[in-house]
C-alpha positions in Angstrom: 88.6 77.8 -137.8 87.3 79.7 -135.0 89.4 82.8 -133.4 88.9 83.9 -129.6 89.5 87.4 -129.1 90.4 88.9 -125.5 87.9 91.1 -124.2 89.6 94.7 -123.8 90.3 96.0 -120.5 88.7 98.3 -118.6 90.2 101.6 -117.7 90.1 103.3 -114.5 88.0 106.1 -114.8 90.0 108.9 -113.3 88.6 109.5 -109.2 87.4 113.1 -108.7 89.3 115.1 -105.9 87.4 117.1 -103.5 90.0 119.7 -102.2 88.0 121.4 -99.2 89.4 125.0 -97.3 87.6 127.5 -95.7 88.8 130.0 -98.6 91.0 130.2 -101.1 94.6 129.0 -99.6 93.6 125.4 -100.8 94.1 126.3 -104.3 98.1 126.0 -103.2 97.3 122.4 -102.2 95.6 122.1 -105.8 97.8 123.5 -107.7 100.2 120.7 -106.2 97.7 117.6 -107.1 97.3 118.6 -110.5 100.6 119.0 -111.1 100.8 115.3 -109.8 98.0 113.8 -111.1 96.8 115.9 -114.3 94.2 113.7 -115.6 92.1 113.7 -112.3 89.0 116.0 -112.5 89.4 118.3 -109.1 86.5 120.1 -107.4 87.5 123.2 -105.2 85.4 124.1 -102.1 85.6 127.2 -100.4 83.3 127.6 -97.0 83.6 131.4 -97.9 80.2 131.7 -96.1 82.1 131.1 -92.7 85.2 132.5 -93.5 87.8 132.9 -91.5 88.2 129.4 -89.3 90.7 130.6 -87.1 88.3 133.0 -85.6 85.6 130.2 -84.6 85.1 128.2 -81.8 86.4 124.3 -81.8 82.8 122.5 -81.7 81.1 125.2 -83.8 83.9 124.4 -86.5 83.5 120.5 -85.9 79.8 121.1 -86.3 80.1 123.5 -89.8 82.9 121.1 -91.3 80.2 118.2 -91.2 77.7 119.7 -92.6 79.4 121.3 -95.6 81.2 118.1 -96.1 78.0 116.4 -96.0 76.1 118.8 -98.6 79.2 118.6 -100.9 79.7 114.6 -101.1 75.8 114.2 -101.6 75.8 117.0 -104.7 79.4 116.1 -106.3 80.8 112.5 -106.5 84.2 112.8 -105.2 85.9 109.6 -104.3 88.8 111.3 -102.2 88.4 114.4 -99.6 91.3 116.8 -99.4 91.0 118.8 -95.9 93.3 121.7 -97.1 93.0 123.6 -93.9 95.3 123.5 -90.9 92.4 124.6 -88.4 89.9 121.9 -90.1 92.7 119.5 -90.4 93.4 119.5 -86.7 89.9 119.4 -85.2 87.9 117.8 -87.9 89.6 114.7 -89.0 89.2 112.1 -86.4 85.2 113.1 -86.7 85.1 112.5 -90.8 87.5 109.4 -91.1 84.9 108.2 -88.3 82.0 109.1 -90.6 82.6 108.9 -94.3 84.1 106.0 -96.1 86.2 107.8 -98.5 90.1 108.3 -98.1 91.0 111.2 -96.3 94.1 113.8 -96.2 94.2 116.4 -94.2 97.0 119.0 -93.6 99.7 119.2 -91.0 102.4 121.9 -90.7 105.7 120.9 -92.3 107.4 120.7 -89.1 108.9 117.4 -89.8 110.6 118.3 -93.5 111.7 121.6 -92.0 113.5 119.5 -89.4 115.3 117.4 -91.5 116.3 120.1 -93.5 117.4 122.7 -91.1 121.2 122.8 -90.7 121.1 125.9 -88.2 119.1 124.2 -85.9 116.7 126.9 -86.1 113.5 126.8 -87.9 110.2 129.7 -88.4 106.4 128.5 -88.2 104.4 131.1 -89.8 100.6 130.1 -89.2 97.5 131.5 -88.1 97.2 132.4 -84.1 94.8 129.2 -83.8 97.6 127.0 -85.6 100.1 128.3 -83.3 98.4 128.1 -79.9 97.0 124.9 -80.8 98.3 121.9 -78.5 98.4 119.7 -82.0 101.3 122.1 -83.4 103.2 121.6 -79.9 102.8 118.0 -80.0 104.5 118.3 -83.7 107.6 120.2 -82.8 108.1 117.7 -79.7 107.8 114.8 -81.7 109.6 116.0 -85.1 111.6 119.0 -83.7 112.8 118.1 -80.3 116.5 119.3 -81.1 115.1 122.5 -82.9 114.6 126.0 -81.5 111.1 126.9 -83.2 110.2 130.3 -83.8 106.8 131.0 -83.8 104.6 133.1 -85.5 100.9 134.0 -85.4 99.3 136.0 -88.5 95.8 136.4 -89.5 96.1 139.2 -91.5 98.2 137.3 -93.7 94.9 135.3 -94.6 93.0 138.1 -96.1 96.1 139.7 -98.0 96.5 136.3 -99.6 92.4 136.4 -100.4 93.2 139.9 -101.7 95.9 139.0 -103.9 93.8 136.3 -105.6 90.7 138.9 -106.3 93.6 141.0 -108.5 93.4 143.7 -105.3 96.6 145.7 -104.5 98.0 143.8 -101.7 99.3 145.3 -98.7 103.2 145.0 -98.9 103.9 147.4 -95.6 101.9 144.8 -93.9 104.2 141.9 -95.2 107.5 143.8 -94.7 105.8 144.3 -91.0 105.4 140.5 -90.3 108.4 139.6 -91.9 110.1 142.2 -89.5 108.4 140.6 -86.6 109.9 137.3 -87.5 113.2 138.0 -88.3 113.4 140.2 -84.5 112.2 136.9 -83.1 115.1 135.0 -84.4 117.8 136.0 -81.6 120.9 134.4 -82.7 120.0 135.0 -86.7 120.7 131.9 -87.4 116.7 130.7 -88.6 117.4 128.9 -92.2 114.2 127.4 -92.7 110.5 128.7 -92.5 107.5 126.6 -92.5 104.3 128.3 -94.3 101.9 126.6 -92.3 98.9 128.0 -93.6 97.7 126.6 -97.1 97.1 130.5 -97.9 100.6 131.6 -97.3 102.3 129.6 -100.1 100.3 132.1 -102.6 102.1 134.8 -101.4 105.5 132.9 -101.3 107.2 135.4 -103.7 106.0 138.7 -101.9 107.0 137.2 -98.8 110.9 135.7 -100.2 111.3 139.8 -101.1 110.8 140.4 -97.6 112.9 138.2 -95.9 116.7 137.0 -96.3 117.4 135.4 -99.4 118.9 132.3 -97.6 116.2 131.3 -95.7 114.4 128.3 -97.3 110.5 129.0 -97.8 108.5 124.9 -97.4 105.0 123.9 -97.2 103.1 120.8 -97.2 101.8 121.0 -100.8 103.9 118.5 -102.3 103.7 116.1 -99.7 99.6 116.3 -99.8 99.8 115.8 -103.4 101.6 112.5 -103.1 99.9 111.3 -100.2 96.6 111.6 -102.8 98.7 109.8 -105.5 99.2 107.1 -103.0 96.1 106.4 -101.7 94.6 106.5 -105.1 97.1 104.3 -106.3 96.1 101.8 -103.5 92.5 101.9 -104.0 93.6 101.3 -107.9 91.6 104.7 -108.8 94.8 105.7 -110.9 94.1 106.2 -115.0 95.7 104.1 -117.3 96.0 107.2 -119.9 95.9 110.6 -119.2 92.9 112.8 -120.6 94.7 116.3 -120.4 91.3 118.3 -119.8 89.3 117.2 -117.1 86.9 119.3 -115.8 87.6 121.2 -112.8 85.2 123.3 -110.7 85.2 125.4 -107.9 82.2 125.9 -105.2 81.3 128.6 -102.8 79.0 128.1 -100.1 78.0 131.9 -100.4 77.4 133.9 -103.5 79.2 136.8 -103.1 81.0 139.8 -104.9 84.4 138.8 -103.7 84.0 135.0 -104.8 82.5 136.4 -108.2 86.2 138.3 -108.5 87.8 135.0 -108.1 86.8 134.1 -111.6 90.2 134.9 -113.4 92.4 133.8 -110.4 90.3 130.3 -111.1 91.1 130.3 -114.5 94.8 130.2 -113.8 94.2 127.1 -111.7 92.5 125.4 -114.8 89.2 125.8 -113.1 86.3 127.1 -115.8 83.2 126.0 -113.6 81.9 128.3 -110.6 79.3 126.5 -108.5 77.4 128.3 -105.5 75.7 125.9 -102.9 74.3 128.0 -100.4 74.6 126.1 -96.5 
């Protein structure tokens, strides 16, 4: 008597996730993605040759991001792209989505969840000066927090301090204290109860910032929401693996070989990234 054997169902290969930022702030997003999707290999790309983005012109940035993302996708077979930079997201997402045939996730300041969390109606927005000034941010506030008093403070210094921390350098805690004082002085009613960390660098300094701010002030960012969105898109594209491989290969790539990039090796290892590449662009 013949026996029929059903063919094994092929298991989905874990999709490679490309996380892109101007510096190392996007590692705060990468960490959330790794925790939610541990089986997926992740490529963390830092455009350190053009860092920081917040000081560059809009047309210049759009051209640069287009070029760098194009080069990265030629070299690495990523199946989903995360723009883990508020500046790049607000400027380049429409252009990238029109050009690229893969799911793209951007970063927006967590104003909507902050408005839902606040009990006092006073929320803080800590971002780069460019994000604070951008019309896109003002529109988010009008749309999601019209009933709130939003206290905004722009700081480029925090970006540099976060980069220093990951390189293992001593960070300027006095500068952190000054920024915290400025923020709290702007809170005339003394009722701010939620603070949005609206730059992906800033969650890397969450503990240091929390030490300088009132203990009842809740600090939130977009990292977890981005990770959920990545999971949703991979699910809808049938890119989630049937079983988890506990040892996916994570890789970091920089657009310029510098001593500062080299010094990030130990910090990257803390994010499970053992391989460093340089793609001079």
